[in-house]
C-alpha positions in Angstrom: 53.3 48.5 -20.5 55.5 48.5 -17.4 52.8 50.1 -15.3 50.3 47.4 -16.3 52.8 44.7 -15.4 53.5 46.5 -12.0 49.8 46.8 -11.3 49.2 43.2 -12.2 51.9 42.0 -9.8 50.6 44.3 -7.0 47.1 42.9 -7.5 48.5 39.3 -7.3 50.4 40.1 -4.1 47.3 41.7 -2.6 45.2 38.6 -3.4 47.7 36.2 -1.8 47.9 38.4 1.3 44.1 38.4 1.7 44.0 34.6 1.2 46.9 33.6 3.4 46.9 36.3 6.1 44.1 34.7 8.1 45.8 31.3 7.9 49.1 32.7 9.1 47.3 34.5 11.9 45.7 31.2 13.0 49.0 29.3 12.7 50.9 32.0 14.8 48.4 31.7 17.7 48.6 27.9 17.7 52.0 28.5 19.3 50.7 30.9 21.9 50.8 30.0 25.5 47.5 31.8 26.1 44.0 30.5 25.9 42.5 33.1 23.5 43.5 34.9 20.3 43.3 38.4 21.9 47.0 38.6 22.7 50.0 36.6 22.0 51.4 35.3 25.3 54.7 33.7 24.1 55.8 30.6 22.3 54.4 27.3 23.5 53.6 23.8 22.2 51.0 23.2 24.8 48.1 23.2 22.4 49.8 20.6 20.2 50.4 18.5 23.3 46.7 18.8 24.3 45.7 17.9 20.7 47.7 14.7 20.7 46.5 13.8 24.2 42.9 14.2 23.0 41.9 10.6 22.2 38.5 11.7 20.7 40.3 14.0 18.3 42.8 11.4 17.3 39.9 9.0 16.5 38.2 11.6 14.4 41.5 12.3 12.5 41.7 8.5 11.7 38.1 8.5 10.6 38.6 11.5 8.3 41.8 10.1 6.7 40.2 6.6 6.3 37.1 8.0 4.6 39.2 10.3 2.4 41.7 7.6 1.3 39.0 4.9 0.6 36.5 7.3 -1.1 39.2 8.8 -3.3 40.5 5.4 -4.3 37.1 4.0 -5.1 36.0 7.2 -6.8 39.2 7.2 -8.9 38.6 3.7 -10.2 34.9 4.4 -11.0 35.6 7.8 -12.4 38.4 6.6 -14.7 36.2 3.8 -16.0 33.4 6.3 -16.4 35.7 8.7 -18.4 36.7 5.8 -20.7 33.0 4.9 -21.2 32.1 8.6 -22.0 35.0 8.6 -24.5 33.5 5.6 -26.3 30.0 7.2 -26.7 29.1 9.6 -29.4 26.6 12.4 -30.1 23.7 13.1 -27.8 24.5 10.2 -25.4 27.9 11.7 -24.7 26.6 15.2 -24.0 23.9 13.7 -21.8 26.5 11.7 -19.8 28.7 14.8 -19.4 25.7 16.8 -18.2 24.7 14.2 -15.7 28.3 14.0 -14.5 28.4 17.7 -13.9 25.2 17.8 -11.9 27.0 17.1 -8.6 29.7 19.7 -9.5 27.2 22.6 -10.0 24.6 21.7 -7.4 24.9 23.4 -4.0 26.5 21.3 -1.3 23.5 21.8 1.0 21.1 20.4 -1.7 23.4 17.4 -2.2 23.7 16.7 1.5 20.0 16.9 2.0 19.4 14.6 -1.0 21.8 12.0 0.4 20.2 12.2 3.8 16.7 11.5 2.3 18.2 8.8 0.1 19.8 6.9 3.1 16.8 7.4 5.3 14.5 5.9 2.6 16.8 2.9 2.1 17.2 2.4 5.9 21.0 2.9 5.8 22.3 3.9 9.2 24.0 7.2 9.3 27.7 6.9 10.1 30.8 5.6 8.4 29.1 3.9 5.5 26.8 6.9 4.7 29.7 9.3 4.8 31.9 7.0 2.7 29.2 6.6 0.0 28.5 10.3 -0.1 32.2 11.2 -0.5 32.5 8.6 -3.3 29.5 10.0 -5.1 30.6 13.7 -5.1 34.2 12.7 -5.9 33.5 10.7 -9.1 32.6 13.8 -11.2 35.9 15.4 -10.1 37.9 12.4 -11.3 36.0 12.2 -14.6 36.8 15.9 -15.3 40.5 15.3 -14.5 40.8 12.1 -16.5 38.7 12.9 -19.6 41.1 15.6 -21.1 44.0 13.1 -20.9 41.9 10.5 -22.7 41.1 13.0 -25.4 44.8 13.8 -25.8 45.6 10.1 -26.2 46.6 9.3 -29.8 44.2 6.7 -31.4 47.1 5.4 -33.4 48.9 4.3 -30.2 46.0 2.1 -29.3 45.6 0.8 -32.8 49.2 -0.1 -32.9 48.8 -2.2 -29.7 45.9 -4.1 -31.3 47.9 -4.6 -34.4 50.7 -6.2 -32.4 48.2 -8.7 -30.9 47.3 -7.1 -27.7 44.0 -8.0 -26.1 41.5 -5.4 -24.9 42.7 -5.8 -21.3 46.4 -5.6 -22.4 45.7 -2.4 -24.4 44.0 -0.9 -21.4 46.5 -1.9 -18.7 49.7 -1.4 -20.7 48.9 1.5 -23.1 45.9 3.5 -22.1 46.2 3.6 -18.3 49.9 4.5 -18.3 49.3 7.2 -20.9 46.5 8.8 -18.8 48.1 8.3 -15.4 48.8 12.0 -14.9 45.1 12.6 -15.1 44.3 9.7 -12.8 46.8 11.0 -10.2 45.3 14.5 -10.5 41.8 13.1 -10.0 42.9 11.1 -7.0 44.6 14.1 -5.3 41.6 16.4 -6.1 39.1 13.8 -4.7 41.3 13.4 -1.6 41.4 17.1 -1.0 37.7 17.5 -1.5 37.0 14.7 0.9 39.3 16.0 3.6 37.8 19.5 3.4 34.1 18.7 2.9 31.7 19.9 5.6 28.2 20.6 4.1 27.6 17.1 2.7 29.2 15.3 5.7 27.2 17.4 8.2 24.0 15.9 6.8 25.0 12.3 6.5 27.1 11.8 9.7 25.5 10.1 12.6 25.9 9.7 16.4 29.3 8.2 17.3 31.0 9.1 14.0 32.4 12.5 13.0 35.0 14.0 10.7 37.4 16.9 11.3 35.3 19.5 9.5 32.2 18.7 11.5 34.1 18.4 14.8 35.9 21.8 14.2 32.5 23.4 13.5 31.0 21.9 16.7 33.9 23.0 18.8 34.1 26.5 17.3 30.4 27.1 18.3 31.3 26.4 21.9 34.0 29.1 21.9 37.6 29.8 20.8 39.9 26.9 21.6 43.5 27.1 20.4 43.6 23.4 20.1 41.6 24.0 16.9 44.3 26.3 15.7 46.9 23.6 16.2 44.8 21.1 14.4 44.1 23.5 11.5 47.8 24.2 11.3 48.6 20.5 10.9 45.9 20.1 8.3 47.3 23.0 6.3 50.8 21.5 6.4 49.4 18.1 5.3 47.5 19.8 2.4 50.6 21.7 1.4 52.6 18.5 1.4 50.0 16.8 -0.8 50.1 19.7 -3.3 53.9 19.6 -3.4 53.8 15.8 -3.8 51.3 16.1 -6.6 53.6 18.7 -8.3 56.6 16.4 -8.3 54.5 13.4 -9.4 53.0 15.3 -12.3 56.4 16.8 -13.2 57.9 13.3 -13.3 55.0 11.9 -15.4 55.3 14.8 -17.8 59.0 14.2 -18.3 58.3 10.5 -18.9 55.6 11.3 -21.4 58.0 13.6 -23.3 60.6 10.8 -23.4 58.0 8.4 -24.8 56.9 11.0 -27.4 60.5 11.5 -28.5 61.1 7.8 -28.8 57.9 7.4 -30.9 59.1 10.2 -33.2 62.5 8.6 -33.6 60.8 5.3 -34.4 58.7 6.8 -37.1 
């Protein structure tokens, strides 16, 4: 039994080394004073200085964050309402809606990107900020639905019935009972949508136009021209931001779980 546990831990450590070693390698060379990744030439912040002096890159960072925040917010609203609607349906209709929701999750990104490109071209929508924003909203909605729906299924029907018995309107029951109860799922959906939007390349590559770009597309374009340690600096900052988002979500979900346990205990005492 001890040998199995030891082998399991060793395997887990090996997996984490494989996953994080390239990232650490990239981060280390972002502080190199050299121009290539062949040899480490000593500590320097020159590549970070070059990054912040690059006005085009700063504009692209703003574009990426703006698209991610707006698409995640809109997708969270639509996805939460969609999850509530799926919960209200029964039988074949519910299974059909869930299947349609999962289409964007299981379809290859290349197919989705090409489909959006054809769709926007037929409608005459100019490729740029709007096309990227609409695409990110579309592929983020299923993610939010999958995050929110389990929390809705965990919601006790008696809690909602009690709100109606006390004279609450449908809007009051939704805003004061249902949404606070499923808020951990909503937050999880928002953070997942935000992460997917920040990292997406395949779909964005198809629907972005001249004069507008995101970080993933720009990094791909610059990487094709040759190794530039400014990309390492940018990737390091992106990794730190992503790590901060994960830590922030952990504390938010932990606080929400603690609050939910307090509410459950109070309900038990009241009964």
